C-alpha positions in Angstrom: -12.2 14.2 -13.2 -9.9 14.1 -16.2 -7.0 11.7 -16.6 -4.2 14.2 -16.0 -5.8 15.4 -12.8 -6.2 11.8 -11.5 -2.6 11.0 -12.4 -1.3 14.1 -10.5 -3.6 13.4 -7.5 -2.6 9.8 -7.3 1.1 10.6 -7.6 0.8 13.1 -4.8 -1.1 10.7 -2.6 1.5 8.0 -3.2 4.3 10.4 -2.2 2.4 11.5 0.9 1.7 7.9 2.0 5.3 6.9 1.4 6.7 10.0 3.1 4.5 9.7 6.1 5.2 6.0 6.5 8.9 6.6 6.3 8.6 9.2 9.1 6.7 6.7 11.1 9.4 4.1 10.4 12.1 6.5 11.5 10.3 7.3 14.7 9.9 3.6 15.4 13.6 3.1 15.0 14.4 6.1 17.3 11.7 5.2 19.8 14.2 3.5 22.2 16.3 6.7 22.4 13.8 9.5 22.1 10.6 10.0 24.1 9.2 12.2 21.3 9.7 9.4 18.7 8.1 6.9 21.1 5.1 9.3 21.6 4.8 9.7 17.8 4.6 5.9 17.3 2.2 5.6 20.2 0.0 8.3 18.7 -0.2 6.3 15.5 -1.2 3.0 17.1 -5.0 3.7 17.1 -5.1 5.0 13.6 -2.6 2.6 11.9 -5.2 0.0 10.9 -7.7 2.6 9.5 -4.9 4.3 7.6 -3.7 1.0 6.2 -7.2 0.1 5.1 -7.6 3.6 3.5 -4.3 3.2 1.6 -5.4 -0.3 0.3 -8.8 1.1 -0.6 -7.3 3.9 -2.6 -5.1 1.4 -4.3 -8.2 -0.5 -5.4 -10.0 2.6 -6.5 -7.0 3.9 -8.4 -6.4 0.6 -10.2 -10.0 0.4 -11.2 -10.2 4.0 -12.2 -7.1 3.8 -14.4 -8.2 0.6 -16.1 -11.9 1.4 -16.5 -12.2 5.2 -16.8 -8.8 6.0 -18.3 -8.7 2.8 -20.3 -5.1 1.9 -19.3 -5.0 -1.8 -19.9 -3.2 -3.7 -17.1 -0.4 -6.0 -17.9 0.3 -9.3 -16.2 2.4 -7.8 -13.5 -0.3 -5.2 -12.8 -2.8 -8.1 -12.3 -0.4 -9.8 -9.9 -0.2 -6.6 -7.9 -4.0 -6.4 -7.9 -4.1 -10.0 -6.7 -2.2 -8.8 -3.6 -3.9 -5.4 -3.1 -7.6 -6.5 -3.4 -7.6 -9.2 -0.7 -5.3 -7.0 1.4 -8.0 -4.2 1.4 -10.7 -6.8 2.3 -8.6 -8.2 5.1 -8.0 -4.8 6.6 -11.6 -3.7 6.4 -12.6 -7.0 8.1 -10.1 -6.2 10.9 -11.6 -2.7 11.2 -15.1 -4.1 11.5 -13.9 -6.6 14.1 -12.2 -3.9 16.0 -15.3 -1.7 16.0 -17.4 -4.6 17.1 -15.0 -5.5 19.9 -15.1 -1.9 21.1 -18.9 -2.0 21.1 -18.8 -5.1 23.2 -16.2 -3.8 25.5 -13.6 -6.5 24.7 -10.0 -6.3 23.4 -10.0 -3.8 20.5 -6.4 -4.5 19.6 -7.0 -8.2 19.0 -8.3 -7.8 15.4 -5.2 -5.9 14.4 -2.8 -8.3 16.1 -4.5 -11.3 14.4 -4.6 -9.7 10.9 -1.2 -8.0 10.8 1.0 -11.0 9.9 -1.3 -12.0 7.0 -1.6 -8.4 5.8 2.2 -8.0 5.9 2.7 -11.1 3.9 0.2 -10.0 1.2 1.7 -6.5 1.1 5.3 -7.9 1.0 4.3 -10.1 -2.0 2.9 -7.0 -3.7 6.1 -5.0 -2.9 8.2 -7.6 -4.6 6.1 -7.6 -7.7 5.8 -3.8 -7.8 9.5 -3.4 -7.3 10.3 -5.8 -10.2 7.7 -4.1 -12.4 9.1 -0.7 -11.6 12.7 -1.8 -12.4 11.4 -3.4 -15.6 9.9 -0.1 -16.7 13.3 1.5 -16.4 15.1 -1.4 -17.9 12.9 -2.7 -20.7 15.6 -5.1 -22.0 15.1 -7.2 -18.8 11.6 -8.3 -20.1 11.4 -11.9 -20.9 8.3 -14.0 -21.8 6.5 -12.9 -18.6 4.2 -10.4 -20.3 1.8 -10.4 -23.2 2.6 -8.9 -26.5 -0.5 -6.7 -26.6 0.2 -5.1 -23.2 3.8 -5.5 -22.3 5.0 -4.9 -18.7 7.3 -2.2 -20.0 4.3 0.0 -21.0 4.4 3.3 -19.1 1.0 5.0 -19.2 2.4 8.1 -17.5 5.4 9.2 -15.4 4.5 12.0 -13.0 7.4 14.1 -11.6 9.7 12.1 -13.9 9.6 8.9 -11.8 6.1 8.1 -10.5 4.3 5.4 -12.5 1.4 3.2 -11.7 3.5 0.4 -10.3 5.5 2.9 -8.2 2.2 4.1 -6.7 1.4 0.4 -5.9 4.8 0.0 -4.4 4.2 3.1 -2.2 0.9 1.7 -1.1 2.2 -1.8 -0.2 5.2 -0.3 1.6 2.9 2.1 3.5 0.7 -0.7 4.7 3.7 -2.8 5.9 5.2 0.2 7.7 1.9 1.2 9.3 1.1 -2.2 10.6 4.6 -3.4 11.5 5.7 -0.3 13.4 2.6 -0.2 15.5 2.3 -4.0 16.1 2.2 -5.2 19.6 2.0 -8.9 20.3 -0.2 -8.3 23.3 -2.5 -5.5 24.4 
């Protein structure tokens, strides 16, 4: 796959993840007043954890592909985003395995998601903050201080799909999607 195709595919996946998550958030906010919205949220409960793990997994794959195959050198803020995304993906996959194992034993399958959700939301929130700052920095290069290196400044924009989607915007979409997927379907008890 060439670089331009991967950029376009990744940008479209980021928009799809963000749009779907925002629909889920809207349904969750309307769930008290609309049976259809409540049913929509209820339908997402069993697939929220696998979807969150998939989003984080694609985040890892994309970051590695762009740095290793496309040779886009990551800046310091990109590394900070990876520091949040990589353990987030591992955490979510561990929760999926625990849920699968609980289902095989006939015990509480929702327990793994309930236990992992607060930690996953914290990691994703940290990633959101860094991604948001990085995205704002790309649009306002004069804000850059001594945070980034001279050889790969944080204002480096490797590409901008559809006029606004950059690598850090895609990371922001991924982090926000994980937060929305897990938070809107979270139940403190089964």
